[in-house]
Phi, psi and omega in degrees: 000129176278132179234149173228121181260118181277186184290344178264006177081013178269142181268129177257127177227165178285167179296320180297317178295325179294318179296322178297320178298318181300314180297319178296329185267005181302134181098336178274153183272078179219162176234130178246125179249126178263122176248114181286149180300134183296324179292328179289318182274340183060032179231150175222162176300136183296340175294343177264356179281133179295145174299132181095350180280141173271149181228166175057053180055045175079008187279330182227160177232134174281118188244347185193161175216132177280164185297330180275001173110340182298145188242130183273131183235144172233134174292132184289321182258153182280154174231173173052060181280008181230027181245139176274161181295309181165187179287328175228182182269014180275108185305322181298343182240014189279154172297320180299319175298318181296317181297312183297325183270004180230279184296310182290331179304327179302318178299317178295315180297323177294327183280318188239348176090318181200154174219168187256151171290146174222167182262134176246118179275117181269026176305129182278166182294337176267013171089008180274130182252021186290338176288339178077213181227160175218162180254131182223155169273322179226139177215165164283145179297142169289169175299318179301318180291319180300315179297321179292320189261359183302328182291344176262324188261342179068196180274152175281169181269003178201180175296135183231145177285140162249174181259002183274121176286153174292305177220186183229186175301331179300329179257013178059033178219104176246017189269335188243142181228155179294135175227159180231130177278174185292350176263000178090010179275124181267132183210189178257136178236140177297126186294347181269354181287146171257174175094004177259150176257182178210147172248102188299144177247136175203173188231135175245147171299148185294342183275348181297129180278136180223154174272135183258133179284147177288140182293000000 
């Protein structure tokens, strides 16, 4: 077996050699962990990716990082251009929320293996908090998140849904939710309309490996 001892005293071996070691040690009470070479896999922990950097061949953008290391991601391109928001502008009961956390979730799980829950604040544009908050794995960006991350994600290629309502039942208006056009103009859109897209927001643990795009 060819070995290379680096400056930290760690022995580097090939994957095939590691698998042979595992087979040789079968029956013994040991655990062997294989760490593939970073250059070989072209992947690094998402917690090490710079804010604003695209990952996975430009498919996603790293937009934020929490103090404990979890990393916020937004899909760069829009999806679901033929789904309406819902019967009302309440995100917690919307068709779009159900779609993102069921059908679309499968795509995210295939890509990353796991994602973290996050909170969606359904505070309306006129300041009413009667809709409360909900927990999601995937969501449409709130207006506050869109405003904060716009410098990293830019404008969408079509009209996109946000999850922030214009007003609520308290104001006798549950029809309109915030939308953004391809020029970055924010306005109100009828929640029953089809033809709008969404750029999903989700959170990954800092240890998840991702491929980083070259600058």
